[in-house]
N, C-alpha and C positions, 0 to 999 in steps of 0.2 A: 503493499498500501504505500503511495505517495501522498504526502500532509502539505499541504501548503500554505502561508500563515500571510494575510495583509501585512505588506508594507507601509501603507496609508488609505488615506481617503481624502477622493475629490468632493470640493466645495465649493458651492456655484450657488446661484438665485431660483435655477430651472429644475424642480421635481419633476416632470410627467414627461413622458417620452414624448405627446405631443406640441411640445417645447420648442424642440430642440429638431434641427434637419437630420435627416438621416446621412450625411454627413459634416465633417466637421469645417470642411473648405466650405461650407453654405452658412457657416454657422456666424453671427455676432456677440456672440456669449462666449465671456473666459471667466476665469474663477483659480484656486490653484488647489496642487498637490499638499497633502502636509500628512509631510513623515510618520510612521510611530518613531516618539524621543525612547532614548537608552538603548538603540539598538546599531549607535555608529552608520545612521543612516545618511547623517552630515556631513560625514566623511566620505560616505560612498559618493557623492553630489561632486565631489573633488573635480576637475576641467570639464563637468557638464553645460559651465555657462558659455564656454565656446562656439556650443552649435543653435543652429535657428531653430530647427524642430527636432522632433523626439517622439520616438515610439512609447505609445502609453498604455499595460497588457493591464486589462480590469475583470469583473466577474459583471454580469449580467442581473445585479442584485435585489430588480420585477419579475425574475421568471424562476418558476418552478416547473414548466414541462417543456420541452421541443417538440418541432414538426418535422417531419421528415419532406416533408417536401411545404411553401409558402408562398406569401405572393406579395414580389417587392415593391418600394417604391415606383416603380419604374417600370414599365410590362411593355415588351416585345409583342403582343397580343396574341401567346402562345401559352395562355394557359402560367399555372402554377410552377414555379424551378424547386430543385432540389435544393436545401437547404445547403451543401457542399459547395453549391453556386453561386450563395448569396451573402450578403454581411448579413443577414437575418438575427437578431437575437434569439431566438429560441434556437438554439445550438442542442443536440446530447453535453455537452458540457459547457455550460452558461459564460465564459471566456472572449471578452471583446478585445479593440485594437482599434485606435485611432491613431495619426498622425496627428501632432497639435502645436503649434508655436509658440513656443518660448516668450516670453514676457522680460522675466528676470526670475533671478533665485535668490532669498534672504533666509540665512538659516534652515529650519524643516521644512521651507513650502517654494515650491516652485510654481509661480505663477504662470499660466498660459493663456493662451488667445484660442480664435476660431475652434471652440470644442466640442463638441457631440456631447459630451460625457455627461450624465445625470448628477443631482445633488446627491451626496453621503455614500458614491460608489465606491466599494473597496479595489486599490490598486494591490496590482501583483507587484509589478517589474516596469524599468522603464530603461530602454534603449534608447541611443543617439540615432536621428536617422541620418544616413548618409549617402548621398544621391551617387557615387558612384554605383551603390550595389543596392540601392531601392528603388530607382530609379528605370524603366522601361519604357519608353514613351511609344516604341512602337507595339510593343507586346499587344498580341489579339485579346478583343475586351469579350471574349465570347457572344452570348445571346444579346449582353448588352449594346453591341454593335449595332443590331436592329431596334434600337428605342430611339423615338422621336422624341424627348424631352419638351416639355409644355409650360413654356416658361410667365409669366405673368409677373408686372410691376404694381405695387401696395403704397396707394396714398389714403388719406386721411381727411374726412371734411373736415371746416372748423370744430365743428360741436364733437365730432370724436378725439381730434387731437387734443380739445381740454381735459376728454374725460380720458384720455390717455396716461395724459401726465397728472394727474390729479390719483393715478392708482398707482402713478408709479412712488408717488412723492407717499403713499401707504402700503409700498409692498410688497405694490402687483403689476405684472409687466405681464401685462398681455401680447405685446410683437412678436415675442417667440414664436408663441401659439399661431399667429396669423400665418406668421412670413412662414414656418413650417407647413401646414396644412394645406393654407391658400394657395400661394406662389408658385408652388410648384406642381403640376399636375392636377388643377383641382376639380378634374371632373373625371378621375381615376374610376374608371366600372366596378375595378374590385372594392374600393370602398365608398363609403359613407361620407362625405364630408360636411355638406350641408343638405338644408332644407329651401325647399322655394318657397315664398313670404308676398304678402300683398304687393309690398314695398322692396324687392329686391327679394335677398339672399339672406338666411340664417346661419350660423355657425355656432353653436356650444364648446363653450369652456369650461369644465366643473360648473362653473351655475352664474356664467354669465355670457351674456346673449347678444352677440357681434353681429348686425346688420350689415351687408354690405352691397354694393351691384357690379356690376361686367359689364364695360365696354371695350370691345376688342379684346387688348390683355392687357387689360386694366382695372385694375380692382380695386375701388374703393370703397373702405369704411364709413359707413354712416353715418351710424348710431351706436351704440353702446349700454347695455340697460342689464341690473340685475335681475337672475333670476325669481328672486324672493320675493312673494307678496306678505306674509306675516315673518315673525322670525320666535313662532314656538318651535320649530323643529330646525335642527339641522339638516343641509339636505347632502346627499351625495358623500363627500371625503373630506367636509370645511368640517375646519376647526369653530371653536369659539373666537378664536382669532379671526377668523375669516368671515364670520359671523357679523363682528364687528366691523369690518370694514364694508359689509354692503350697507349697514345703519347710515354707516355715515355717509357715502354714494350719494344713496337715497336719499335722505336729509338736503345731502348738497344740490341736486340735480333734479328732484321729482318739488 
C-alpha cells in the first residue's frame, strides 16, 4: 500500500466548480498554496522563484465517485469520451494537475495566478514547468482537433454592475460563475446552463438569479436578484452568513 500525505492546501475565494473555468488559462482567479509548517517545505521551495510556471498536483476533494465516460466541457458532437481521454475530475483516483503562473513566494506560501483550483484543495506535490520538456505545440490533440469552441463576450448593464460591485464588497463574487458557465459554449447541448424567461434568460448560481440577454456573440448581464422571498429557511448549501448577505442585498436594492 502506498500512502500519500498532503503537503498543504490551496486558498482562494472560489469554493464551487461552477465558479472556475475548466482550464486555468481561462481563469482570472488567483490564490495561494499554503504549505504545512514543520515539514521543511520552506527549504524545499529553494530556487523555485526562478520559474514563471509550476505544475500543481492536487486532489479533487469534492469527488467521491468516478465515471468511465464523461461529457467534457467542449464537445466534438460525437458523444461522451473515455475519462482517460479527458481532464474530467471524475477519475478512478481523484488526482488533478494544473499549470499555473507563479506570482511570488513568501515563507511557506506560493501565490499563483490563472488558477482553476478550488478553495481548500489538498495539494500533493509541486513541480516546475520546463518549456523544453513540457511543451509540444505540434502534438496531435485527438478528438479536440474536431471541436469548434463557441466563445462569447460578457458585459454588464449599469444596474447589474452596481449589484456586482456591491456583492463583491460583501464577499460574494459572481463573475467567476458567470464567465465560466456563459462565456464558453453557453448552448452546450449536454448541459442545461440556463433557462428561458420573458425578459431574456436566467442563470442560477447558488441562490442568486442572474438575468441576461444574448445578441450575436455578446452576453449582457441585465440584472441580478436574490432567490430569497423570506428568511425563515436556508436554501441549498447556503450558510447563515450567506443569508445575511441576501438580507442586506434586498434591503439595499428592493
